C-alpha positions as CSV (number, residue, x, y, z in Angstrom):
1,M,25.5,-6.4,-21.2
2,K,23.5,-5.4,-18.1
3,G,21.6,-2.1,-18.4
4,K,21.5,-2.3,-22.2
5,T,19.6,-4.0,-25.0
6,Y,21.3,-6.2,-27.5
7,L,20.5,-6.9,-31.2
8,E,20.7,-10.4,-32.8
9,V,19.8,-11.1,-36.5
10,G,18.4,-14.5,-37.4
11,A,19.0,-16.3,-40.7
12,N,15.3,-15.7,-41.6
13,G,15.8,-11.9,-41.6
14,V,14.0,-11.4,-38.3
15,A,16.1,-9.4,-35.7
16,M,15.7,-9.8,-32.0
17,I,16.1,-6.9,-29.7
18,T,16.4,-8.0,-26.1
19,I,16.0,-5.7,-23.1
20,N,18.6,-6.7,-20.5
21,N,18.5,-4.9,-17.2
22,P,17.9,-7.5,-14.6
23,P,16.1,-8.3,-12.4
24,L,13.0,-6.6,-14.0
25,N,14.5,-5.1,-17.1
26,L,13.6,-1.5,-16.1
27,L,13.8,1.2,-18.6
28,S,16.6,3.5,-17.4
29,I,17.8,6.3,-19.7
30,D,20.8,4.1,-20.7
31,V,18.4,1.2,-21.6
32,L,16.2,3.5,-23.7
33,L,19.1,5.0,-25.5
34,S,20.4,1.5,-26.3
35,L,16.9,0.4,-27.4
36,K,16.7,3.5,-29.7
37,D,20.2,2.8,-31.1
38,N,19.4,-0.9,-31.8
39,T,16.0,0.0,-33.4
40,E,17.7,2.4,-35.7
41,Q,20.4,-0.2,-36.6
42,A,17.8,-2.8,-37.4
43,L,15.9,-0.4,-39.6
44,L,19.1,0.4,-41.6
45,R,20.4,-3.1,-42.0
46,D,19.5,-4.8,-45.3
47,D,19.6,-8.3,-43.7
48,V,16.7,-7.3,-41.3
49,N,13.2,-7.2,-42.6
50,A,11.3,-7.6,-39.3
51,V,12.0,-7.1,-35.6
52,V,10.9,-8.8,-32.4
53,I,11.4,-6.9,-29.1
54,T,11.5,-9.0,-25.9
55,G,13.0,-9.0,-22.4
56,S,15.7,-11.3,-20.9
57,K,15.0,-14.1,-18.5
58,G,11.3,-14.2,-19.0
59,K,10.6,-10.6,-18.1
60,F,9.6,-8.1,-20.8
61,S,10.0,-4.9,-18.7
62,G,8.9,-3.7,-15.3
63,G,8.6,-0.1,-16.7
64,F,10.6,3.1,-16.3
65,D,13.1,3.3,-13.5
66,V,11.1,4.8,-10.6
67,T,14.2,6.4,-9.1
68,A,14.0,9.1,-11.8
69,F,10.4,10.0,-11.2
70,G,10.7,12.6,-8.5
71,K,14.1,14.0,-9.5
72,K,14.8,17.2,-11.4
73,G,17.1,16.9,-14.3
74,K,17.4,16.2,-18.0
75,H,15.3,13.4,-19.3
76,G,15.8,14.5,-23.0
77,K,14.1,17.3,-24.6
78,L,10.3,17.5,-24.5
79,G,8.8,14.8,-26.7
80,F,12.1,13.1,-27.4
81,W,11.1,9.7,-26.2
82,S,7.4,9.6,-26.8
83,I,7.3,11.3,-30.2
84,E,10.7,11.3,-31.8
85,F,11.6,7.7,-30.8
86,V,8.5,5.7,-29.9
87,T,6.2,7.3,-32.5
88,D,8.3,8.5,-35.3
89,I,11.0,5.8,-35.3
90,L,9.5,2.6,-33.7
91,E,5.8,2.9,-34.6
92,A,6.4,4.6,-38.0
93,A,9.0,1.9,-39.0
94,R,8.7,0.4,-42.5
95,K,9.6,-3.0,-41.0
96,P,7.1,-4.7,-38.7
97,F,7.9,-4.8,-35.0
98,V,6.3,-7.5,-32.8
99,A,6.5,-7.5,-28.9
100,A,7.1,-10.9,-27.3
101,I,5.8,-10.5,-23.8
102,D,6.4,-12.8,-20.8
103,G,6.4,-11.8,-17.1
104,P,5.8,-8.1,-16.4
105,A,5.0,-5.6,-19.2
106,L,4.4,-2.5,-17.0
107,G,4.4,1.2,-17.4
108,G,6.9,2.3,-20.1
109,G,7.5,-1.4,-20.9
110,L,3.9,-1.9,-21.9
111,E,4.0,1.5,-23.8
112,I,6.9,0.2,-25.9
113,A,4.8,-2.9,-26.7
114,L,1.8,-0.8,-27.6
115,A,3.8,1.0,-30.2
116,C,4.8,-2.3,-31.9
117,H,2.6,-3.5,-34.7
118,A,1.6,-6.7,-32.9
119,R,1.9,-8.2,-29.4
120,I,2.3,-11.8,-28.5
121,S,2.2,-12.8,-24.8
122,T,2.2,-15.8,-22.5
123,S,-1.0,-16.5,-20.5
124,S,0.8,-15.6,-17.3
125,A,2.2,-12.3,-18.5
126,V,1.2,-9.3,-16.4
127,L,0.3,-6.1,-18.2
128,G,-0.6,-2.6,-16.9
129,L,0.1,1.1,-16.7
130,L,1.0,1.9,-13.1
131,E,2.3,5.4,-13.4
132,L,-0.6,7.0,-11.4
133,R,0.7,5.1,-8.4
134,Y,3.8,7.4,-8.5
135,G,2.0,10.7,-9.1
136,I,2.6,10.9,-12.8
137,L,0.9,9.6,-16.0
138,P,1.9,7.3,-18.8
139,G,4.5,9.3,-20.8
140,L,5.4,7.1,-23.8
141,G,2.0,7.4,-25.5
142,G,0.1,5.0,-23.3
143,T,-2.7,7.6,-22.8
144,Q,-3.4,7.5,-26.5
145,R,-2.6,4.0,-27.7
146,L,-4.4,2.0,-25.0
147,P,-7.9,3.5,-25.6
148,R,-7.5,2.9,-29.3
149,L,-6.7,-0.8,-28.7
150,V,-9.2,-1.7,-25.9
151,G,-11.7,1.1,-25.9
152,L,-12.0,4.1,-23.7
153,R,-13.9,2.4,-20.8
154,K,-11.4,-0.4,-20.3
155,A,-8.5,2.0,-20.8
156,L,-9.7,4.4,-18.1
157,E,-10.1,1.5,-15.7
158,M,-6.5,0.2,-16.4
159,I,-4.9,3.7,-16.3
160,L,-6.8,5.4,-13.4
161,M,-7.0,2.3,-11.2
162,S,-3.5,1.0,-12.1
163,K,-5.3,-2.3,-12.9
164,L,-3.2,-5.3,-14.0
165,V,-4.4,-7.9,-16.5
166,N,-2.9,-11.2,-17.4
167,G,-2.1,-12.4,-20.9
168,D,-5.4,-14.3,-21.4
169,N,-7.5,-11.3,-20.3
170,A,-5.3,-9.0,-22.4
171,R,-6.0,-11.2,-25.4
172,G,-9.8,-11.1,-24.8
173,M,-9.8,-7.3,-24.6
174,G,-7.6,-6.8,-27.7
175,L,-4.5,-5.6,-25.9
176,V,-2.5,-8.5,-27.3
177,D,-2.9,-10.3,-30.6
178,G,-1.9,-13.8,-29.7
179,I,-1.0,-16.2,-26.9
180,S,2.0,-18.5,-26.8
181,S,3.7,-20.8,-24.3
182,A,6.8,-19.4,-22.8
183,D,9.2,-21.8,-24.6
184,L,7.7,-21.0,-28.0
185,L,7.1,-17.2,-27.4
186,T,9.9,-15.7,-29.5
187,T,9.5,-18.3,-32.2
188,T,5.8,-17.5,-32.4
189,A,6.6,-13.7,-32.5
190,R,9.1,-14.2,-35.3
191,H,6.5,-16.1,-37.4
192,W,3.9,-13.4,-36.6
193,A,6.4,-10.7,-37.8
194,K,7.0,-12.7,-41.1
195,D,3.2,-13.1,-41.6
196,I,2.8,-9.3,-41.2
197,L,5.5,-8.8,-43.8
198,A,3.7,-11.2,-46.1
199,H,0.3,-9.4,-45.6
200,R,-1.1,-12.6,-43.9
201,R,-1.7,-10.6,-40.7
202,P,-2.6,-7.0,-40.2
203,W,0.1,-4.3,-39.8
204,T,-1.5,-2.2,-37.0
205,V,-0.5,1.3,-36.1
206,S,-2.1,1.6,-32.7
207,L,-1.9,5.4,-32.5
208,Y,-4.3,5.9,-35.4
209,R,-6.8,3.1,-34.8
210,T,-10.4,4.3,-34.2
211,D,-12.5,1.1,-34.5
212,W,-12.5,0.6,-30.7
213,L,-13.2,4.2,-29.7
214,E,-16.6,5.1,-28.5
215,P,-18.5,7.9,-30.3
216,L,-17.2,11.3,-29.1
217,P,-20.4,12.4,-27.2
218,E,-20.4,9.1,-25.3
219,A,-16.6,9.3,-24.7
220,K,-17.0,12.8,-23.3
221,M,-19.6,11.6,-20.9
222,M,-17.4,8.7,-19.8
223,L,-14.5,11.1,-19.2
224,E,-16.7,13.5,-17.2
225,H,-17.9,10.6,-15.1
226,A,-14.2,9.6,-14.5
227,R,-13.4,13.2,-13.4
228,I,-16.3,13.3,-10.9
229,K,-15.3,9.9,-9.5
230,S,-11.6,10.9,-9.2
231,K,-12.5,14.2,-7.5
232,K,-14.6,12.3,-5.0
233,Q,-12.1,9.5,-4.3
234,A,-9.0,11.7,-4.3
235,P,-9.9,15.3,-4.0
236,N,-6.3,16.4,-3.2
237,L,-4.7,14.7,-6.2
238,K,-4.1,16.6,-9.4
239,H,-2.5,13.9,-11.6
240,P,-5.5,11.7,-12.3
241,L,-7.4,14.8,-13.7
242,V,-4.4,15.8,-15.8
243,C,-4.3,12.3,-17.2
244,I,-8.0,12.4,-18.1
245,D,-7.5,15.8,-19.8
246,V,-4.6,14.3,-21.9
247,I,-6.8,11.3,-22.9
248,E,-9.6,13.7,-24.0
249,E,-7.1,15.9,-25.9
250,G,-6.4,12.9,-28.2
251,L,-10.1,12.2,-28.8
252,V,-10.9,15.9,-29.6
253,H,-7.8,17.2,-31.3
254,G,-6.1,14.0,-32.4
255,P,-3.4,11.8,-31.0
256,R,-0.4,13.7,-32.2
257,A,-1.5,16.9,-30.4
258,A,-2.2,14.8,-27.3
259,L,1.3,13.3,-27.3
260,W,2.7,16.8,-26.9
261,K,0.3,17.5,-24.1
262,E,1.2,14.2,-22.5
263,S,4.9,15.0,-22.6
264,K,4.4,18.5,-21.1
265,A,2.2,17.0,-18.3
266,L,4.7,14.3,-17.5
267,H,7.5,16.9,-17.2
268,E,5.5,18.9,-14.8
269,L,4.2,16.1,-12.7
270,R,7.6,14.6,-12.3
271,Q,8.6,17.7,-10.3
272,S,5.5,17.6,-8.1
273,D,5.4,17.1,-4.3
274,T,2.9,14.3,-4.9
275,C,5.3,12.4,-7.1
276,R,8.2,12.9,-4.7
277,S,6.1,11.6,-1.8
278,L,4.7,8.6,-3.6
279,V,8.1,7.6,-5.0
280,Y,9.6,8.0,-1.5
281,S,6.7,5.9,-0.1
282,F,7.4,3.2,-2.7
283,F,11.0,2.8,-1.7
284,A,10.2,3.2,2.1
285,R,7.9,0.1,1.8
286,Q,10.7,-1.9,0.2
287,R,13.2,-0.9,2.9
288,T,11.0,-2.2,5.7
289,S,12.1,-5.7,4.9
290,K,15.8,-4.7,5.2
291,V,16.7,-4.9,8.9
292,P,20.4,-4.3,9.8
293,G,21.9,-7.1,11.8
294,I,19.1,-9.4,10.7
295,T,18.6,-9.6,6.9
296,D,22.2,-9.0,6.1
297,M,23.3,-12.3,7.8
298,G,22.6,-14.5,4.8
299,L,19.8,-16.4,6.6
300,I,17.2,-18.2,4.3
301,P,13.6,-18.3,5.4
302,R,12.4,-21.6,6.6
303,K,9.4,-23.3,5.1
304,V,6.3,-22.6,7.0
305,N,3.2,-24.6,6.0
306,T,0.9,-24.9,9.0
307,F,-0.3,-22.3,11.6
308,A,-2.3,-22.5,14.7
309,V,-4.2,-19.6,16.1
310,V,-5.2,-19.7,19.8
311,G,-8.4,-17.7,20.2
312,G,-11.3,-17.4,17.7
313,G,-12.6,-14.0,18.7
314,I,-12.7,-11.1,16.3
315,L,-8.9,-10.8,16.1
316,G,-8.1,-14.5,16.1
317,S,-10.7,-15.3,13.4
318,S,-9.4,-12.4,11.3
319,I,-5.8,-13.6,11.6
320,A,-7.0,-17.1,10.6
321,T,-8.8,-15.6,7.6
322,A,-5.7,-13.7,6.5
323,L,-3.7,-16.9,6.7
324,I,-6.0,-19.2,4.8
325,L,-6.4,-16.5,2.1
326,S,-2.6,-16.8,1.7
327,N,-3.0,-20.6,1.3
328,Y,-1.7,-21.6,4.7
329,S,-3.3,-24.4,6.7
330,V,-4.7,-23.2,10.0
331,I,-5.7,-24.8,13.3
332,L,-8.1,-22.6,15.2
333,K,-8.3,-23.4,18.9
334,E,-11.0,-22.3,21.3
335,L,-12.0,-23.3,24.9
336,D,-15.5,-24.7,24.2
337,E,-17.7,-25.8,21.3
338,K,-19.8,-22.6,21.2
339,A,-16.8,-20.3,21.0
340,L,-15.2,-22.5,18.4
341,L,-18.3,-22.5,16.1
342,A,-18.5,-18.8,16.5
343,G,-14.9,-18.4,15.5
344,I,-15.3,-20.6,12.4
345,E,-18.4,-18.7,11.5
346,R,-16.5,-15.4,11.7
347,V,-13.9,-16.8,9.3
348,K,-16.7,-17.8,6.9
349,V,-18.3,-14.4,7.1
350,N,-15.0,-12.7,6.4
351,L,-14.6,-14.9,3.3
352,Q,-18.1,-14.1,2.2
353,D,-17.4,-10.4,2.5
354,H,-14.4,-10.9,0.2
355,V,-16.7,-12.6,-2.3
356,K,-19.2,-9.7,-2.1
357,Q,-16.3,-7.2,-2.7
358,G,-15.0,-9.1,-5.7
359,K,-11.8,-10.1,-4.0
360,L,-12.5,-13.8,-4.0
361,A,-14.3,-16.0,-6.5
362,E,-17.3,-17.7,-4.9
363,V,-16.3,-21.1,-6.3
364,K,-13.1,-20.9,-4.2
365,L,-14.8,-20.1,-0.9
366,D,-15.4,-23.6,0.4
367,K,-11.9,-24.8,-0.7
368,I,-10.2,-21.9,1.2
369,L,-12.5,-22.4,4.2
370,S,-11.5,-26.0,4.4
371,L,-7.9,-24.9,5.2
372,C,-9.2,-23.8,8.6
373,K,-9.7,-26.6,11.1
374,G,-11.2,-26.0,14.6
375,V,-10.1,-27.8,17.7
376,L,-10.8,-27.6,21.5
377,H,-7.5,-29.1,22.6
378,Y,-3.9,-29.0,21.5
379,E,-4.2,-32.0,19.1
380,G,-2.3,-31.3,15.9
381,F,-0.1,-28.7,17.5
382,R,2.9,-31.1,17.4
383,E,2.9,-30.6,13.6
384,V,2.6,-26.8,13.3
385,D,5.3,-24.5,12.2
386,M,4.0,-21.3,14.0
387,V,1.4,-20.5,16.6
388,I,-0.2,-17.1,17.1
389,E,-1.8,-16.4,20.4
390,A,-4.8,-14.0,19.9
391,V,-6.7,-14.1,23.2
392,T,-7.9,-11.1,25.2
393,G,-6.9,-11.4,28.8
394,N,-4.3,-10.6,31.5
395,I,-0.7,-11.5,31.5
396,S,-1.1,-14.6,33.6
397,L,-3.5,-16.1,31.0
398,K,-1.0,-15.4,28.2
399,Q,1.8,-16.9,30.3
400,R,-0.2,-20.0,30.9
401,I,-0.9,-20.4,27.2
402,F,2.7,-20.0,26.3
403,A,3.7,-22.6,28.9
404,E,1.2,-25.0,27.3
405,L,2.5,-24.2,23.8
406,E,6.1,-25.0,24.8
407,S,4.8,-28.4,25.9
408,Y,2.9,-29.3,22.8
409,C,4.7,-27.6,19.9
410,P,7.8,-28.9,18.1
411,P,11.2,-27.3,18.9
412,H,11.3,-25.4,15.6
413,C,7.8,-23.9,16.0
414,I,7.6,-20.1,16.2
415,L,5.6,-18.8,19.2
416,A,4.0,-15.5,18.5
417,S,1.6,-13.2,20.5
418,S,-0.7,-10.8,18.7
419,T,-0.7,-8.5,21.7
420,S,0.4,-4.9,21.1
421,M,-0.1,-3.6,24.6
422,I,1.8,-6.0,26.8
423,N,5.6,-6.1,27.0
424,L,6.7,-9.5,25.5
425,N,9.3,-9.9,28.3
426,L,6.4,-10.3,30.7
427,I,5.1,-13.2,28.7
428,N,8.3,-15.0,28.0
429,E,10.2,-14.4,31.3
430,R,9.6,-17.9,32.5
431,R,9.9,-19.7,29.1
432,N,12.8,-21.9,28.1
433,F,12.7,-21.1,24.4
434,Q,12.7,-17.3,24.4
435,N,14.6,-17.1,21.1
436,R,11.5,-18.3,19.2
437,I,9.0,-16.0,20.9
438,V,8.0,-12.9,18.9
439,G,5.1,-10.5,18.6
440,T,2.9,-10.2,15.5
441,H,0.6,-7.2,15.7
442,F,-1.9,-7.7,12.9
443,F,-4.5,-5.1,14.1
444,G,-8.2,-5.7,14.6
445,Q,-9.0,-6.8,11.0
446,A,-5.9,-8.7,10.0
447,H,-7.4,-9.9,6.7
448,L,-8.0,-6.2,5.6
449,V,-5.2,-4.1,7.1
450,P,-2.1,-4.3,4.8
451,V,0.6,-4.1,7.5
452,V,2.0,-6.4,10.3
453,E,4.3,-5.2,13.0
454,I,6.9,-7.8,13.9
455,I,7.9,-7.2,17.5
456,R,11.3,-8.6,18.5
457,T,12.8,-8.9,22.0
458,E,16.5,-8.9,22.7
459,K,16.4,-12.7,22.7
460,T,14.3,-13.3,19.5
461,S,16.3,-15.3,17.0
462,P,17.3,-13.5,13.8
463,Q,16.0,-16.6,11.9
464,V,12.5,-16.0,13.4
465,I,12.5,-12.4,12.1
466,V,13.7,-13.6,8.6
467,D,10.9,-16.2,8.6
468,L,8.3,-13.7,9.5
469,L,9.4,-11.2,6.9
470,A,8.9,-14.0,4.3
471,I,5.5,-14.9,5.8
472,G,4.4,-11.2,5.7
473,K,5.4,-11.0,2.0
474,K,3.3,-14.1,1.2
475,M,0.4,-12.6,3.0
476,R,0.9,-9.4,0.9
477,K,1.4,-7.4,4.0
478,T,4.1,-4.7,4.5
479,P,6.2,-5.9,7.5
480,V,7.5,-3.3,10.0
481,V,10.0,-4.7,12.5
482,V,9.9,-2.9,15.8
483,H,11.7,-3.4,19.1
484,N,9.8,-4.8,22.1
485,S,8.1,-2.2,24.2
486,S,4.8,-1.6,25.9
487,G,2.5,-0.8,23.0
488,S,3.2,-1.0,19.3
489,A,4.6,1.9,17.3
490,I,1.4,2.5,15.4
491,N,-0.8,2.3,18.6
492,R,1.4,4.9,20.3
493,M,0.9,7.2,17.3
494,F,-2.9,6.5,17.3
495,I,-3.6,7.5,20.9
496,P,-2.7,11.2,20.5
497,Y,-4.7,11.3,17.3
498,S,-7.9,10.5,19.3
499,Q,-6.8,12.3,22.5
500,A,-6.3,15.7,20.7
501,A,-9.7,15.3,18.9
502,M,-11.6,14.7,22.1
503,M,-9.9,17.5,23.9
504,L,-10.9,19.9,21.1
505,V,-14.5,18.7,21.3
506,E,-14.6,19.5,25.0
507,H,-13.3,23.0,24.1
508,G,-16.3,23.5,21.9
509,V,-15.1,22.4,18.4
510,D,-17.7,20.5,16.5
511,L,-16.9,16.7,16.5
512,Y,-18.0,16.2,13.0
513,Q,-16.1,19.2,11.7
514,I,-13.0,17.5,13.1
515,D,-13.6,14.3,11.3
516,Q,-14.5,16.2,8.1
517,A,-11.4,18.4,8.3
518,V,-9.0,15.4,8.9
519,A,-10.7,13.4,6.1
520,A,-10.3,16.3,3.7
521,F,-6.6,16.4,4.6
522,G,-6.5,12.8,3.3
523,M,-6.8,10.5,6.4
524,T,-8.8,7.3,5.7
525,M,-10.7,7.9,8.9
526,G,-11.2,10.8,11.1
527,P,-10.4,10.2,14.8
528,F,-14.0,9.6,15.8
529,R,-14.7,7.2,13.0
530,M,-11.5,5.4,14.0
531,L,-12.6,5.2,17.6
532,D,-15.9,3.6,16.5
533,F,-13.9,1.2,14.3
534,V,-11.5,0.2,17.2
535,G,-14.2,0.2,19.9
536,F,-14.4,2.1,23.1
537,E,-13.3,-0.8,25.3
538,V,-10.1,-1.3,23.3
539,A,-9.4,2.4,23.1
540,T,-9.9,2.8,26.8
541,A,-7.6,-0.1,27.6
542,M,-4.9,1.3,25.3
543,K,-5.2,4.7,27.0
544,I,-4.9,3.3,30.5
545,Q,-1.9,1.1,29.5
546,F,-0.1,4.0,27.8
547,S,-0.8,6.4,30.7
548,K,0.7,3.9,33.1
549,N,3.8,3.4,30.9
550,F,4.4,6.8,29.5
551,G,3.0,9.3,32.0
552,E,1.4,12.7,31.6
553,R,1.2,12.9,27.9
554,F,-1.3,10.0,27.9
555,N,-3.3,11.1,30.8
556,E,-7.1,11.5,30.3
557,L,-7.8,14.7,28.5
558,S,-11.5,14.2,28.0
559,K,-14.5,12.6,29.8
560,L,-16.3,12.0,26.6
561,I,-15.6,8.3,26.1
562,S,-16.3,7.4,29.8
563,V,-19.6,9.4,29.6
564,M,-20.6,7.5,26.5
565,Q,-19.6,4.1,27.9
566,E,-22.2,4.5,30.6
567,D,-24.9,4.2,27.9
568,I,-23.4,2.4,24.9
569,Q,-20.7,-0.1,24.1
570,A,-19.5,1.4,20.9
571,D,-17.9,-0.1,17.8
572,E,-19.0,-0.7,14.3
573,T,-20.4,-4.1,15.2
574,T,-22.9,-2.6,17.7
575,R,-23.9,-0.1,15.0
576,K,-23.7,2.8,17.4
577,G,-21.0,5.1,18.6
578,F,-20.1,8.6,17.5
579,Y,-21.9,7.5,14.3
580,I,-24.8,5.2,13.7
581,Y,-24.1,2.4,11.2
582,D,-26.4,0.5,9.0
583,G,-26.0,-3.0,7.6
584,E,-24.1,-1.8,4.6
585,S,-21.4,0.1,6.6
586,K,-22.9,3.4,5.8
587,F,-22.9,5.8,8.7
588,T,-24.6,9.0,9.9
589,P,-23.9,11.3,12.9
590,N,-25.4,10.1,16.2
591,P,-28.0,12.7,17.2
592,A,-27.3,11.9,20.9
593,I,-23.7,13.1,20.7
594,K,-24.5,16.7,21.7
595,M,-25.9,15.5,25.0
596,Y,-22.8,13.4,25.7
597,V,-20.5,16.3,24.8
598,N,-22.4,18.7,27.1
599,K,-22.2,16.2,29.9
600,A,-18.5,15.7,29.5
601,R,-17.8,19.4,29.3
602,S,-19.9,19.9,32.5
603,I,-17.8,17.3,34.3
604,S,-14.6,18.9,33.0
605,G,-15.8,22.4,33.9
606,L,-15.2,23.7,30.4
607,S,-17.5,26.3,28.9
608,I,-15.5,28.4,26.5
609,D,-16.0,27.6,22.8
610,Y,-13.1,27.7,20.4
611,E,-13.6,28.4,16.7
612,L,-10.9,26.8,14.6
613,S,-10.3,26.7,10.8
614,D,-10.0,23.3,9.2
615,E,-6.2,23.9,8.8
616,E,-5.9,24.6,12.5
617,I,-7.9,21.5,13.4
618,V,-5.6,19.3,11.2
619,E,-2.5,20.7,12.9
620,M,-3.8,20.3,16.4
621,I,-4.8,16.7,15.6
622,L,-1.7,15.6,13.7
623,F,1.1,17.6,15.4
624,P,0.7,15.5,18.6
625,V,1.0,12.4,16.4
626,V,4.3,13.8,15.0
627,N,5.4,14.5,18.5
628,E,4.7,10.9,19.6
629,A,6.3,9.5,16.5
630,C,9.4,11.5,17.5
631,C,9.2,9.8,21.0
632,V,9.2,6.4,19.2
633,L,12.3,7.4,17.3
634,E,13.9,8.7,20.5
635,D,13.2,5.4,22.2
636,K,14.7,3.5,19.2
637,I,11.5,1.4,18.8
638,V,11.9,1.4,15.1
639,V,15.0,0.8,13.0
640,K,14.5,3.9,10.8
641,A,12.2,6.8,10.4
642,S,10.9,5.6,7.1
643,D,9.4,2.6,8.9
644,L,7.1,5.0,10.8
645,D,6.1,6.6,7.6
646,V,5.1,3.2,6.2
647,A,3.3,2.3,9.4
648,S,1.4,5.6,9.5
649,V,0.2,5.0,5.9
650,T,-0.7,1.3,6.1
651,G,-1.8,1.2,9.8
652,M,-3.3,4.7,10.5
653,G,-4.6,5.6,7.0
654,F,-2.3,8.6,6.7
655,P,-2.4,9.7,3.0
656,E,0.4,8.1,1.0
657,Y,0.6,11.0,-1.3
658,R,2.0,13.0,1.6
659,G,4.7,10.4,2.1
660,G,4.1,9.4,5.7
661,I,3.9,11.2,9.1
662,I,7.6,12.0,9.5
663,F,8.1,12.8,5.8
664,W,5.2,15.2,5.9
665,A,6.5,16.8,9.1
666,D,9.8,17.4,7.5
667,T,8.1,19.1,4.6
668,L,6.6,21.5,7.1
669,G,9.7,21.8,9.1
670,P,10.4,20.7,12.7
671,K,10.8,24.3,13.9
672,Y,7.3,25.2,12.7
673,I,5.7,22.1,14.4
674,C,7.7,22.6,17.6
675,S,6.7,26.3,17.9
676,K,3.1,25.4,17.5
677,L,3.2,22.6,20.1
678,E,5.0,24.9,22.6
679,K,2.3,27.5,22.1
680,W,-0.5,25.0,22.7
681,S,1.2,23.5,25.7
682,K,1.0,26.9,27.4
683,T,-2.8,27.0,26.8
684,Y,-3.8,23.3,27.0
685,G,-1.2,21.7,29.1
686,P,1.7,19.1,28.9
687,F,-0.1,16.9,26.3
688,F,1.3,19.3,23.6
689,K,4.8,19.6,25.1
690,P,7.4,18.8,22.4
691,C,9.6,15.9,23.2
692,A,13.3,16.2,23.4
693,Y,13.9,14.6,20.1
694,L,11.7,17.1,18.3
695,A,12.9,20.1,20.2
696,E,16.5,19.3,19.6
697,R,16.1,18.9,15.8
698,A,14.0,22.0,15.7
699,S,16.7,24.0,17.4
700,K,19.5,22.5,15.2
701,R,17.4,22.8,12.1
702,V,17.8,19.1,11.4
703,S,15.4,16.8,9.5
704,L,13.4,14.5,11.7
705,G,13.8,11.6,9.4
706,G,17.4,12.0,8.5
707,E,18.9,11.4,5.0
708,G,16.5,10.7,2.2
709,H,13.6,12.6,3.8
710,A,11.9,15.7,2.5
711,K,13.9,18.9,2.5
712,S,12.6,20.7,5.5
713,Q,11.5,24.2,5.4
714,L,13.6,25.0,8.5
């Protein structure tokens, strides 16, 4: 019975309720109703004296069905699930309930387990409350029961950070009561339930435990610290603060009162723009791996074990780092011994940074580093499954490298270029095996950025795309498949971001006000921090290439970069640019900037100062990005608009709680954005001119992203 639960009664009087809604046993309304019905049946039956709740096929429950989070509608009356069922029927039962947990026990799934009187899990089970990722809060009592089982400090960490713990760690912190192997899990849980019944083990009602709670004055201090931290890290988000308030309600006025507050808060947050945006973003990420005409062909990813990376510079070493962190063997090739040693050292430093940040255990560093082997020639390339070219240089250099790769690599080997600026057709035009040539745009720090653009030509084999989608998944990167063009989709959106900012500076707007305004909006980096991060040389090369390929909207709008390049070669590694950086990646404004700005304005002949509000700055920086995103859609570079939303979040640092660049634009309305751009184009020139795609949709009052996007305020 898919989408239900089923009840089985054993001869020993222990009933088994199994959640059965594959693949993850999500808690839809139908599943919850079935669970409630079977729980009530078990309580009424005379042949049942204890109950075990588990999930089918080794998965307890992946939580509540996310598709219902952002929708308006009836979810039962207020408190129906968390109080009437979970608290007053399940937890208050006069028969012991034991949760048998394997696989995921997430969100509402874990909350059901928390209401049971004991929890047994496998070592590999994964437990967590992930609701804040979707703009809501735990709504089945998790805000009250988790602190009473593990203490407030650990509960805040799990809830506010959506932190996952495995079964062993859960046992150590008191979240589960016992560990069992998967094959003995339900048997162990049955015995545990019988032991509770016989008073050999404690009958624990989690909601009213107090032994793990910190004293109230200490707890209040911890909650206030959590509020301050949340406001600092996510000043635009309301739901973490609401969650903290609900937790505090239980400590001050008791858990029963807090359950009502939790239910009311959940009802309100489900209808919020933040919830709608985050749920949209969740599904948009899942859709990036579904490519019409590719992933619907029934192709199975081939096994890829060994990579080669040609070029050990900053990009190549970063790609090599990302690969070995994903347990791939990597051959790193350079031209000479000095360059090779430098490349290997960069990989080692990248891994050491992971250790410092707590992302990698120090004891694993040497073993992972051993997966990377350096070479000066093409020895070993006859055994590799994929090669990624990551050299800086002109087209002729890349063409020569690909000619050599064809000679040395086996026929099945995927040949990829990390370039995002050069049309792949120029690289593969003389190659014999164009069906296995593809682009993999990993960005400057491949081991840190969570996205990879997969660039396909008209001749790239569908099998190669399927292989790369699987590789991206193993590397824990969101793959975005784009059609071949001059410049990646993300880079095309990035250029107007910085161009508009520099133009405003030359018109008298304070540079640091721009970064602060855009950061306050939610961008990970303001345009000038991003320029420092990318480096002036790369930014200039991108601008030149795009100006050549796309004309006037990418023409130079500011002399600021060229003026600064006369004195400094800026990026974060040189510690100097628009900001000055110290060894710990802290940064402060560069006091010399005013001089450079004045010089650039003098060259441009600009003297009028414009005063703009932060809201006006954000619009003048981001509306050109929207316009260029529309050009990308118009050129059919991406398969669907939601791919650009994902790319903007994962590649540009656009705030996920706003859904993505196109989703956000649709919430404002194409007509509003188009009218603003038209107004600015009359004052500042063609850079702001709306593209045909945007202008047409504005005039027809049609959403930019199509079906599934935000309802536009047209």
